[in-house]
FIPA-497040 format. One record per atom (N, C-alpha, C, O, CB): x, y, z; residue in three letters. Coordinates in steps of 0.1 Angstrom, whole numbers, plus 5000, padded with zeros to 4 digits. Glycine has a CB too. Layout:
BEGIN
XYZALA
...
END
This chain:
BEGIN
380552014493MET
381452024487MET
381552064473MET
382152164469MET
381751934490MET
380951964465GLY
380651984450GLY
379852084448GLY
380252144438GLY
379951884443GLY
378852144454TYR
378152284453TYR
378752414456TYR
378452514450TYR
377052284462TYR
379852414467THR
380552494469THR
381652544453THR
381852654449THR
381252444481THR
381952434450PHE
382952444437PHE
382652484428PHE
383252564421PHE
383552364432PHE
381252414425VAL
380452494413VAL
380152634416VAL
380352714406VAL
378952414410VAL
379752674426LEU
379752804426LEU
380752894424LEU
380552994417LEU
379452814435LEU
381852864431VAL
382952954429VAL
383452944413VAL
383753044406VAL
384152914439VAL
383552824410SER
383752834395SER
383052924384SER
383452984374SER
383552714391SER
381852924390GLY
380653014384GLY
381153154386GLY
381153224376GLY
379052984393GLY
381553194398LEU
381653324402LEU
383153374396LEU
383553494397LEU
381453324418LEU
384153264389LEU
385453304385LEU
385053294370LEU
386053334364LEU
386653224389LEU
383953254363ILE
383753254348ILE
383153394345ILE
383453484337ILE
382653144343ILE
381953394359GLY
381153534355GLY
382253674357GLY
382053774351GLY
379753564367GLY
383453654365SER
384753734366SER
384853764354SER
384453874349SER
385953664371SER
385553674348PHE
386453664334PHE
385353724323PHE
385853784313PHE
386953484328PHE
383853714324LEU
382753734314LEU
382553914314LEU
382153974304LEU
381253654320LEU
383053974328ASN
383054094329ASN
384054174322ASN
383854274316ASN
383054104339ASN
385354104325VAL
386654144316VAL
386154154300VAL
386154254294VAL
387954014318VAL
385654044295CYS
385154044279CYS
384554124277CYS
384954194268CYS
384453954274CYS
383254154283ILE
382154274282ILE
382954404283ILE
382454504277ILE
380954274293ILE
383954424289TYR
384454564290TYR
385354594277TYR
385254684269TYR
385454594304TYR
386354474277ARG
387454514272ARG
387254474254ARG
387654564246ARG
388754434282ARG
386854374249ILE
386354364238ILE
385754444231ILE
386554494222ILE
385754304238ILE
384654484231PRO
384454624224PRO
385454754222PRO
385354834213PRO
383354674230PRO
386254754232LYS
387254884231LYS
388654804227LYS
389754854228LYS
387455004248LYS
388454674223HIS
389854624214HIS
391054604222HIS
392154594216HIS
390354734203HIS
391054584238GLU
391854574244GLU
392154404247GLU
391254324246GLU
391654664253GLU
393254384250ASN
393754234253ASN
392854194267ASN
392654254277ASN
395554234256ASN
392454074264ILE
391654044277ILE
392653894284ILE
392153824292ILE
389754004271ILE
393853874280THR
394653804287THR
395853854292THR
396453804302THR
394953704280THR
396353974284THR
397753984291THR
397754134299THR
398754154305THR
399053984280THR
396754224299THR
396754334303THR
396154324317THR
395154254318THR
396054424295THR
396554364326ARG
396254364340ARG
395154464343ARG
395054574338ARG
397454414348ARG
394154414351SER
392654494355SER
392954644359SER
393754664368SER
391754424370SER
392354724353HIS
392854874359HIS
391454964362HIS
390354924358HIS
393954974345HIS
391655034366CYS
390355124374CYS
389955184357CYS
390755204348CYS
390955284390CYS
388555204358MET
388255294344MET
388255444343MET
388255514333MET
386955264339MET
388055484359SER
388055624362SER
389655694362SER
389955794355SER
387355644377SER
390555604371CYS
391855694370CYS
393055584365CYS
394155624366CYS
392255774388CYS
393055484361GLY
393955384353GLY
395055324362GLY
396055264357GLY
394655464339GLY
394855334377ASN
395355264383ASN
395455094384ASN
394355054382ASN
395055314391ASN
396055024385VAL
396054874381VAL
395454824397VAL
395954854408VAL
397854804375VAL
394554754395ILE
393854714408ILE
394054594414ILE
393754494409ILE
392454724406ILE
394654594426LYS
395354484431LYS
394454364433LYS
393254394431LYS
396054524444LYS
394954244435TRP
394154114435TRP
393354084445TRP
392453994445TRP
395054004433TRP
393554154455TYR
392554134464TYR
391254204464TYR
390254184471TYR
393054154475TYR
391454294456ASP
390154374448ASP
389454324439ASP
388554384434ASP
390454474441ASP
389754194434LEU
389154144426LEU
388654004425LEU
388653924416LEU
389754174417LEU
388253994438VAL
387453884444VAL
385753894439VAL
384953984439VAL
387653894461VAL
385653814437PRO
384053824427PRO
382753814438PRO
382253724445PRO
383853654415PRO
382553934436VAL
381053964447VAL
381854004459VAL
381854124461VAL
379853814453VAL
382553934467LEU
383253984479LEU
383854104476LEU
383254184482LEU
384153894485LEU
384554154471SER
385354284468SER
384354394468SER
384454494475SER
386054284453SER
383154364457TYR
382254474456TYR
381554494467TYR
381154604469TYR
381354464445TYR
381154414475LEU
380554434490LEU
381654504498LEU
381454604503LEU
380054274498LEU
382754454500LEU
383854484510LEU
383654614508LEU
383254684517LEU
385354424508LEU
384054664496LEU
384354814489LEU
383254874489LEU
383454994488LEU
384854804473LEU
381954854491ARG
380954904490ARG
380455014475ARG
379955124473ARG
381054954503ARG
381054914468GLY
380354944454GLY
381655034446GLY
381455074435GLY
378755034457GLY
382655074453ARG
383755174447ARG
385155154447ARG
385455064455ARG
383655284454ARG
385955194441ARG
387055164437ARG
388155214451ARG
387955324457ARG
387255234421ARG
389055134454ARG
389655164463ARG
390455294462ARG
390155394469ARG
390355054466ARG
391255304455ASN
392055394450ASN
391455554449ASN
391855654455ASN
392555334438ASN
390355534439CYS
389755684437CYS
388455734445CYS
388155844449CYS
389255684423CYS
387655574445GLY
386655614452GLY
385655614441GLY
384555654444GLY
386955744461GLY
385855574425ALA
384655584416ALA
383655464420ALA
383955364426ALA
385155564400ALA
382655504415LYS
381755414417LYS
381655294408LYS
381455324396LYS
380755464418LYS
381555184410LEU
381155044404LEU
380054994401LEU
379254954410LEU
381654954409LEU
379754984386SER
378354924384SER
377954814390SER
378854734393SER
378054894370SER
376354794394ILE
376254664400ILE
375954554389ILE
375454444392ILE
375154664410ILE
376254574380GLN
376554484366GLN
377454384371GLN
377254264371GLN
377354574353GLN
378454434374TYR
379854324376TYR
379254234390TYR
379554114389TYR
381754434381TYR
378754264398PRO
378354144409PRO
377254084405PRO
377253964406PRO
378054184424PRO
376154154399ILE
375054044390ILE
375553954380ILE
374953844380ILE
373954124381ILE
376253964373ILE
376853864363ILE
377453774367ILE
377053654364ILE
377653894355ILE
378553804377GLU
379353704384GLU
378053614396GLU
378153494395GLU
380753814394GLU
377253654403LEU
376053564407LEU
375853504399LEU
376453394398LEU
374953614411LEU
374853544389LEU
373853474380LEU
374653354374LEU
373953254372LEU
373253584369LEU
376053354370ASN
376953264365ASN
377353174378ASN
377353054376ASN
378153334358ASN
377553214390GLY
377953154403GLY
376453054404GLY
376652934404GLY
378353274418GLY
375053104404ILE
373853044407ILE
373452944395ILE
373052834398ILE
372853154411ILE
373552974379ILE
373852874367ILE
374552764371ILE
374852674362ILE
374752934357ILE
END
């Protein structure tokens, strides 16, 4: 139970780090702006934001426009979950 909590916490932190990595250089707000597709601009639904699992279920693509996602996102989430 303790390892699962640590893993999930790490995945969530990794997901937040991905947000920071993308938004801070572009001077976007990291707390109040909803997650959106970088290609089409559509807001991403909460169920498409589950760390690693969403990437696998959607086969590395966005649900709305089919744009390819970088492998960087699940790698950062997994590394944080493991660490």
